[in-house]
C-alpha positions in Angstrom: 81.7 125.4 99.7 85.3 124.9 98.9 88.4 127.0 97.3 88.8 125.8 93.8 91.2 129.3 93.5 95.0 128.3 92.2 97.9 129.7 91.9 100.5 129.2 88.7 104.0 131.1 88.5 102.2 134.4 89.9 98.8 133.9 87.3 95.7 133.6 89.4 92.8 131.2 88.1 89.3 130.8 89.6 89.5 127.2 89.2 91.8 124.5 88.1 90.5 123.8 84.9 91.6 125.2 81.8 90.6 124.8 78.0 93.0 122.0 76.1 95.0 123.6 73.4 93.0 123.5 69.6 89.7 121.8 70.6 88.4 125.0 72.0 89.4 127.9 69.3 89.2 131.5 70.6 86.3 130.8 72.7 83.8 131.6 70.4 81.8 129.5 69.8 81.4 127.6 73.4 80.7 130.6 74.7 77.6 130.7 72.4 76.5 127.5 74.8 77.7 129.4 78.1 79.6 131.8 79.7 83.0 131.1 79.2 83.5 133.7 82.1 83.3 130.3 84.4 86.6 128.7 83.5 89.6 129.1 84.7 91.6 130.1 81.7 91.8 128.9 78.3 94.7 127.7 75.8 94.2 128.8 72.4 94.0 127.4 69.4 97.9 127.0 68.2 99.0 129.8 66.7 101.6 130.6 64.2 103.7 133.6 63.0 101.2 133.4 59.8 98.4 131.8 59.2 97.9 128.6 58.2 95.7 125.9 56.4 96.3 123.1 58.0 96.7 119.3 56.4 94.6 117.5 53.4 91.3 115.8 54.6 90.0 113.6 56.4 92.1 114.7 59.0 89.4 113.2 62.2 88.9 109.7 62.5 87.8 107.7 65.6 88.7 104.8 67.4 87.4 103.2 70.8 87.5 105.8 73.5 89.7 107.4 71.2 90.1 110.4 68.4 93.0 110.7 65.8 93.9 114.0 64.5 96.2 115.4 61.8 94.4 118.8 60.9 98.4 120.5 61.2 97.7 124.1 62.9 95.0 125.2 60.8 94.7 128.8 62.5 94.5 132.8 61.7 97.8 133.3 62.8 99.5 135.8 66.3 98.7 139.1 64.4 94.8 138.1 64.0 94.8 136.8 67.0 96.1 140.0 69.2 93.5 142.2 66.9 90.4 140.1 67.0 90.0 137.2 69.6 92.3 138.5 72.3 90.3 141.5 73.3 87.5 138.9 73.0 89.0 137.0 75.5 90.4 139.9 77.8 86.5 140.7 78.4 85.1 137.2 79.7 87.5 138.0 82.2 89.6 134.2 81.9 93.2 133.1 82.3 94.6 133.5 78.7 97.0 131.0 77.6 98.8 131.6 74.3 99.9 128.3 72.4 102.6 128.7 69.9 104.4 126.9 67.3 106.9 127.4 64.6 109.0 125.6 62.0 111.7 126.7 63.3 113.4 127.8 66.3 113.7 131.3 65.1 109.8 131.3 64.8 109.5 130.4 68.4 111.9 133.0 69.4 109.5 135.6 67.5 106.5 134.5 68.7 107.1 134.4 71.9 108.2 138.6 71.6 105.2 139.5 70.3 103.1 138.0 72.6 104.7 139.1 75.8 102.8 141.1 78.1 100.2 140.8 76.2 99.0 137.6 77.7 98.8 135.6 81.1 101.5 132.4 79.7 102.4 131.4 76.6 102.4 127.7 76.5 104.9 125.7 74.1 104.1 123.4 71.1 106.9 121.7 70.4 105.4 118.3 69.1 104.9 119.9 65.2 107.5 119.1 63.2 110.8 120.8 62.8 112.2 121.6 59.6 116.1 122.2 60.9 115.6 119.1 62.3 115.3 116.8 59.5 111.2 117.1 60.5 111.5 116.2 63.8 109.8 117.2 66.4 111.4 119.4 68.8 110.0 118.2 72.5 111.4 114.7 72.1 114.9 115.1 72.5 116.0 116.9 75.9 119.1 119.1 74.1 116.4 120.0 71.7 113.6 120.5 74.3 116.2 122.8 76.2 117.3 124.4 73.2 113.8 125.6 72.5 112.7 126.6 75.6 115.9 129.1 76.6 115.2 130.8 72.7 111.5 131.6 73.5 112.7 131.9 77.4 114.5 134.7 76.6 111.9 136.2 74.6 109.5 136.5 77.3 110.2 139.1 79.7 106.8 139.7 81.5 105.3 136.7 80.1 105.3 132.8 82.6 106.6 130.0 80.0 105.1 126.7 80.0 106.3 124.3 78.3 103.9 121.3 76.9 105.5 118.2 76.8 104.9 115.5 74.0 104.7 111.6 75.5 106.6 110.0 72.1 110.0 109.6 73.6 112.2 107.4 75.6 112.1 109.3 79.2 109.3 112.4 80.0 110.7 112.9 83.5 114.2 113.8 81.7 112.6 116.2 78.9 110.5 117.5 82.1 113.8 118.3 83.7 115.4 119.6 80.3 112.6 122.2 80.2 113.0 123.1 83.9 116.6 123.5 82.5 116.0 125.7 80.2 114.0 128.0 81.9 110.3 127.4 81.7 108.2 128.5 84.6 105.8 125.4 84.3 104.8 122.5 82.0 102.0 121.1 80.9 101.2 117.3 79.6 100.5 115.5 77.8 100.5 116.4 74.1 98.9 113.3 71.6 100.5 110.3 71.4 100.9 109.5 67.4 98.4 107.0 66.1 97.5 105.3 62.7 93.8 104.3 62.6 93.2 101.9 58.9 90.2 101.8 56.0 90.0 97.7 56.0 88.2 98.3 52.6 90.8 99.9 51.3 93.8 99.3 52.8 94.7 102.5 53.8 95.2 105.0 56.6 92.5 106.9 57.3 93.7 109.9 57.5 94.8 112.1 54.8 98.6 112.2 56.5 98.9 108.5 57.5 98.7 109.5 61.6 97.8 111.5 63.8 97.4 112.7 67.1 95.8 110.4 69.2 93.3 112.1 73.0 90.4 111.1 74.5 89.1 109.3 77.9 91.4 106.0 76.4 94.8 107.8 76.8 94.2 109.0 80.5 95.6 106.2 82.1 99.3 106.6 80.3 99.0 110.8 81.0 98.2 109.8 84.6 101.4 108.1 85.5 103.6 110.6 82.5 102.4 113.5 84.7 103.0 111.4 88.2 107.0 110.7 86.3 107.4 114.5 85.1 106.0 116.3 88.9 108.6 114.0 90.2 111.2 115.3 88.6 111.2 118.7 88.4 110.4 121.7 90.8 108.3 124.1 88.8 104.3 123.3 88.6 102.7 120.9 86.3 99.4 121.4 84.1 97.5 118.0 83.7 96.1 116.7 80.6 95.0 114.1 78.6 91.6 112.3 78.5 89.6 114.5 81.4 86.1 113.6 81.3 83.9 114.1 84.4 85.6 115.3 87.7 86.9 112.8 89.3 89.4 112.4 86.7 90.7 116.0 87.2 90.9 114.7 90.4 93.2 111.5 89.9 95.8 114.6 87.9 95.8 116.5 90.9 96.9 114.1 93.3 98.9 112.5 91.2 100.6 116.6 90.8 99.3 118.5 88.9 98.3 121.7 89.9 95.6 122.3 87.2 94.3 120.6 84.3 93.3 121.3 81.1 90.4 118.9 79.1 90.1 118.7 75.6 88.3 116.3 73.5 85.5 115.9 75.6 84.5 119.1 75.1 83.6 117.8 71.4 81.6 115.3 72.8 79.6 117.4 75.3 80.0 120.5 75.0 79.1 121.5 79.0 82.3 119.0 79.9 84.2 121.7 81.6 81.4 123.6 83.7 80.4 120.7 84.4 83.6 119.1 85.6 84.4 122.7 87.8 81.2 121.9 89.0 81.3 118.3 89.5 84.7 118.7 91.7 83.6 121.4 93.8 80.8 118.9 94.9 83.5 116.4 95.5 85.7 118.3 97.6 82.5 118.8 99.7 82.0 115.6 100.1 85.3 114.7 101.8 85.0 117.7 103.6 87.9 119.4 102.2 88.1 123.6 101.7 90.7 124.3 99.3 91.2 122.1 95.8 94.8 122.9 96.8 95.0 120.0 99.3 94.7 117.5 97.2 97.8 118.4 94.5 100.6 115.9 95.2 99.1 113.1 97.8 99.5 110.3 95.8 100.1 107.5 98.4 101.9 104.5 96.4 101.4 101.1 97.3 
């Protein structure tokens, strides 16, 4: 059987399949379906310094091959995670990636300092509105990405830093380089696109927040293209995500330059999506007489 182990920034993953933030909670519910220790890693629900209730409902809407969410980072806060959820995840033997967010730059620095040395990696969610940037997400402009990355990295002495990039930008390559310049050890992409679904009978958006983040199988071609562009713009590792539903989708991202993948929305429609993707990836490699999953990374040849 093919070797599925990968390494990112000195952190070893038993396979390259990671649960994407916001779609897996802290793993407890999915552990009732299967032993989550089979996963390569888990990127936690996005955490803030203090607990958050999230946005008003409705905050989930469906489209063709996609869903829209405007959950608003509902979470129990970082201290609850450290005391209640982290011990559970440690017992499962998976790589733990803490996804974090903040309203200000200082929030990012403080939460990173609190998690340093406790988790395997920290992943910055810089797609949420920043109050000191007039409500603009920190992940839009490269100069803001550089600033938040630099501050967060300065508060992480032991733990590698991942910066999760937004696709709602002018140039994903420029923003990837900004994260690298700011000290990121790794980047992940793509976060959700911004979209809207309208109730034509009420003539109002379906989501209470009007717009939401678009994810699911329908965004995969966009995500693959951006992963390819970002991975060829930086020297640091890339984690790819966006619409992965099967092993073949994961192979696309790896060939485009990703070292590992995150699976999100697929978990909602198929609770066993990730174990099936891991098994399918192993079978695909065996069928193609490839002994190590790392051999297919960045092997795309353009026409």
